[in-house]
N, C-alpha and C positions, 0 to 999 in steps of 0.2 A: 699323855699330851692334853691341855684344857679344853674342850668342844669347842671355844672361840677362837680356840688355834687355831684348831684341827680345819673348821669353815674358810678359816682365813688363804692358808690356803693349798684348800682345795680351789676358791675361788681365782687363784693364782695362773693354779695350773691351767685349768682352765683359761680360763682372760689367756692366756698362750700359747694352750693348742690355737690358737683361735687367728693368731695375728704373729705365732715365729714365723720365718721365712725361710730359706732357704739358698745358697752363693746366687746359685742358679734363679732363683726367684726372684730374688732383688737384680740381678741384671737389669732380668727380661724389662724391670719395673722402670728400673735408672734407665735402660735402652727406648724405654716408652716413653722419662718423661724430658730426654733429648730429640723424644722427636724423628718422625717418616717427613715431614717436608721440604719440602724442595730445599734446596740450599747446604742439607747434611749429609757424610756418607758413612753404613755406620761401617764398624772397621775392628780388625783384635789388635789394643799394643800388647808386647809382647817384652816382655824386664829381661832386658842381656843381666844383670846381676853385678857379674867379671868383670866387664869392659865399658861400664857405665852409661850402655845405650840403648834409647826401647826400638826395636822390631813394629813397623803397621804393615799389618798385612790382613788381605780381603775376608771378609768374615764368615763366607761361604766362600762353597766351591772349589777353588782354587787355591784359594788362602795365596795365591800371590803377594807377593814383598810390595810395599806403594811409595817407600820411606822409610826414615830412619829420622829416629833424634838421640841430639849428644842432650843427656838428659845429668853431665855433671860441667855443665857451662862456663860455672863460679869454680872449680875446682879447686887454682889458683893459691883465692884466697880466702878457700877455707880448708886448703893444707898450708897457706899465714898461719889459720889461726888457731888447727890443730896442734901448730910445729912449734909455738909462743907457747903451747898451755901442757907444762908436764903431766896431769890426770887427764887430759883428751886424747896426750900425744900415745899415754899408755889404753889406754883402751880401745882405740886404734890398730896401738901394737893388737890387741888383742883378739878384736873382733875380723883381724886377720887371719893370726894363727888361730884362733879361736872353730869357729862360725864361719869361716870366709875360705877353712880349708888352704892359706897359705892368697889368699886373692884377696883387694878389697869390695865388697861392698857395695853394691852401685844405683841399684833399684830392682828392687822389694815390690813395689806395692804400684796400682796406678790408676787411677782415672780418670777420664778426658769430664771437660766443662756441660753438661743440661746445652749449650751454647754450639762447641764442636772447638772449641777455641783457645780453648788452654788445656794442658792435661800435667795433673799434682802428681806426684811423685816420690815413694819413703825412700827415706838411701840412708840407708842404715850404719853405714861406715860417717856420714858426716850426719848424724840423729838428728836427722830432720826427715821436718817436707815440703817443697818447693813445690810452686805452678810456674808450668813450661808456657810460654807464646809459641802458639802450635806454628802460626807463619812469621816468628821472629825467629827464637831458640830459641830468646829470651825469659829469664827470671821474670815475673810476674814479679812472686810478691814466696817469704822464704820464712819456715813455721822451727826454730828447734823448739825437739820433744823436750824435755826433761829426759836425765840425764844423762844417757849416750850413745843408747843410741835407740833410730825406730824401723819399726815391723810390717808385719801384714793389718792392714785396714780395710772399710769396707764403707762403699756409700750409700744414701739415706735411699730411698725407694723417688722421691723429687728427685736427685737429683744435686740436691744442692747444702747436706751436709758431709762432713768425711770426718772419719773416726782412723784415730791410729794409733798399732801398739806401741806405749815408751817401754823398752821389753827394760834395763836393767834400773826405772823407777816405779812400777807397777804401777802403774795410772795406762787409762787410758785416753786422749785426748781428742774431745769433738769439733772443727773447724768450720766454718762456714767457709766452703769452697773456695766463689768468686773474689771471697778475700784477704784467706787464711785469716781469719779475726779467730778468737778460741771464744767456744760458744757452753763450755764446761766439761769436766774430766772426770772419770771416778777412779779408784782405784779398782787396784784386783789381786791377783795373786802372787805368784813370782811365776814370769818372764812374761807378761801376757803378746801371744799369738795374736792364736785368727777369729776376728769382728762378724760378726753378723745383722746385721737391723732385718725385726721384721720388718714384712711385709707392709702392714701399715706405717712402719715407723716411724709408732710407738716405745720398742723395747731395741736392746741396744746386747747384743751376749755374747763376754769374751769368754776363748777360753785360754787357760794359764797354762804353761809345758813345765815348768820349774828347767831347772841344772841339767841340761841339755851337753854339755860340751865337759861334766866330769869321768871319769877312767869308774866311776864305782858302778857299773852298770850291769849285774848281777843281782837280782829279786831282790838276794838278803837286804843290800843295801838301798834297796829302791823306796826307804823314809828320807835318805837326804836328799835329795831332789828338790824337799821345798814342797810349797803350796800348792798344787793343782788342782780348782777346781773351775769353774764354769759361772761368769756372773754378770746375771740378766740383772740391767737397769732402766729406769724410764729415761728415753730420753731425749724429756723432754724440762727433768724434770731432773739431771742423773742421777736418781739414788736408788740402794738400793733394793730389788724390787725379792730376789732370787737369788740362794745360788747354791749349786748341782756339786757334793762334791759323790765323783763316779768312783772312791773309793772301797763307796760306802756301798757304792749299785751293783756294781765289779762282787766283792765277795758274795755278797747276796745268791748271786747268780755262779759264786764259786768256781769263781775269776781271783783268789787272792795273790797267783803271784804276776794275776799286771800288773803293767802301769795305767794310771791314773792321769797318768797326762795327754791328756782328749789333743788329736793334732788339727787337722782340717775335717770340714764333721758338712753335712747337705740336709737342707727339712723334709720333707717329702709336700706333693704337692697338696694335700688337707693339711698340709700341715700339725700335724699328730707325731709323723714318726720322726726320730735327728741317726741319723746315720754315720758314725762316725770314725776318726783309725787309734792308733795309742801308739802309743813309742814300744817296740822293736816286737810289735805284732803283722803276723802277713794275714791280715786280716780286716775285719771289721764290725762294731756293734749295733745293733739299733735299740733306740731308746725309746721305751712312750710318754709321752712328756704330760698325759694328765693321769697313768698311774706313775708314775716316775715310778719306770725303773727299767732293769736291762729289758727288756722280752726274745731276744735271740744276738745270733754271734753266726760269718762264717770265717773261717780258714780256710782264706784260698791260701796253693801252691808256692810250694821254695822252689828254688832254680839251686837245686847242685852243689854249681859253682859259687853262690853264695856262705864266706865262711862268716860260721856261724859263733868266731868272737862277736858278743858287742859291740866292740870297743871299737871293731872297722867300722861301725853302722854312718854314715853320717846323721850329725847332731842329732841322737837315738832312735833315729829313725830307722824303720825298716821298709814298712807302706809309709808312704806321704804326695798325695791327690783322693779326691770323690766327694763325683760331681754328677744329677741326676736327671736324666729327657726330661720334657715337658709334660711328659702324659704318666711321668713316676709309674714307667715298670720295666727302665731298668737302670742301671751301674753305672757307672763307670771306679771301677780305679786304679791307679798308678801304685805299682810293684816296685820302689823306687830302688829300696836294694838288691832284690829281685831281678831286672833291668825285663819288666816286661810292663804290660797294662791290657785287661780282660774288662769287658760288660761282662757282667750280673743282675741276672735274672730277678727283679724284686723279690716276687712271688715267690721263690724255689730259695733264690740267694742260691744259683745254680749257675758257674763262672764261665764266659763262652771260652775261645781260644785265646789262648796265653799270644797277644803282640807284644813278640820281638821289639820291644824300647833302651834304646844308655839313659840310666839311671833317670827315668820321670819324672821329675819335680813336684806337675800339679797335673789338675783336669781340670775341667769346666768343658762348654755346649758349643756348637757355632751356631754364627745367625740365628736358620734358620732348626735350628733345635737336629741335626739330625745325625749328626756327628759328637764323638766325644775326643775333643782335644789336647791332647796331653803336653807336655814343655819337655822333654828331649835332655837335660843338661850334662850331660855328654857326650853327645852330640853335635852337641850345634843347632836344634835343630828344635821345630813341631811335629809332629805324625797330626790324622785326624784317624779315625775309627771309628762305623757307623752304627751306630747301636743298632740295629735294627741286624746284623748280620754277623758284627764282632772282629766285621772285619777291615784291615792297614786301609784308604783311604788313595792319600795319597802326603810327604813329608814336604817340611821346605823350607830351606837353613835359615837361620839367622846368626844372631850375637852370640857371644861368650860365653854358654852359663847358663839359658834361660832358664824363668826361674817362674812367673807370676802372669798369669796370661791373663787378659781380663776383655772385655768386652766393650767402646764407645763409642763414637760416634769423631768425625772429622770433619770441613769443610768440603761438597761435590769435588774441589777442583783441586785438593792440596793431595801434593808429591813430600813435600818434605819443606823444612824452615826456607828462609831465605839462603841463595847463598848456599846451600848443602847440596 
């Protein structure tokens, strides 16, 4: 490689070390942007994907329910459009019978606006993003994504932009959170999934996971899963800055039979390490941004009751959900197919108690950073686990199949939309 090219890549890596931030950091920044002034209340939004609602709960303490939002108030209009278009109808049915496990996907991801007056929701089955007025429950704006399915989102540190993955179009759209106007877009690998804004808002990291709905799950067929990679772009120009192919890094670490589909991920507070999960793996990997290599891995316990038939694992996941406490000393992992969540010491990678949970689908942090919050999609509840002890604190009932859980804000006196 020419010396000039080497220097360029080193410079990019150094810049990314200084600017990359994980979901927890981004959430904290967005929370700060939303303000702590009078009139706003910090909450957690829990997206109930299968019944098309979002429960709003307290962000700390007992995590009690405050209110509920219907995220598909325009369902009749959307279904009329789908039923009138044979191609849309085919994709709608494919989502229901594929990633939806026989159910429609109406609430994948969500973020509130800085003023706490609206919430923006990605709705996979409707292939769109909508902004809902928290006072009235009505749609403020709607953005149909390219292709036929929307997925994970990320909010910028200042809370003004939201990035959403358009799964079937291999595209990420970046929208003005107040108006829904597209500010830009960029190409990704196959099936873009997780998005992460850097702390200063200068970069967006996207992880593409490839085709997770085929039955070709044996490692010998891994090549059929598509182009899976991390795409890093400039968040102003939306031009590609760097592509990270984890296949090469996994092979170099001696993990040739491991999938390179990067699932949920979180950055360390010093922004030098990325901790991530991959398809079919019960554990996590550590990636050093500056040296561009995998440095450690942790294999977590298997549940003996979990089938070893990979085709029975939901969307190629074994573990799906990872977060880190604000101090950067503990990781929290959702062992989706193994029906537990656990806190992992970051220094030693030793896991704590295995907290029994039912198909935990996501992991995030509480408003005060003391607890890990996991969504139990198999039990329709969210559960708080103490980072310090690794023990369960409490569980709170929510709607059907909770998935993403995000910190946000509502007006201080909000208890739900009018008439709810």
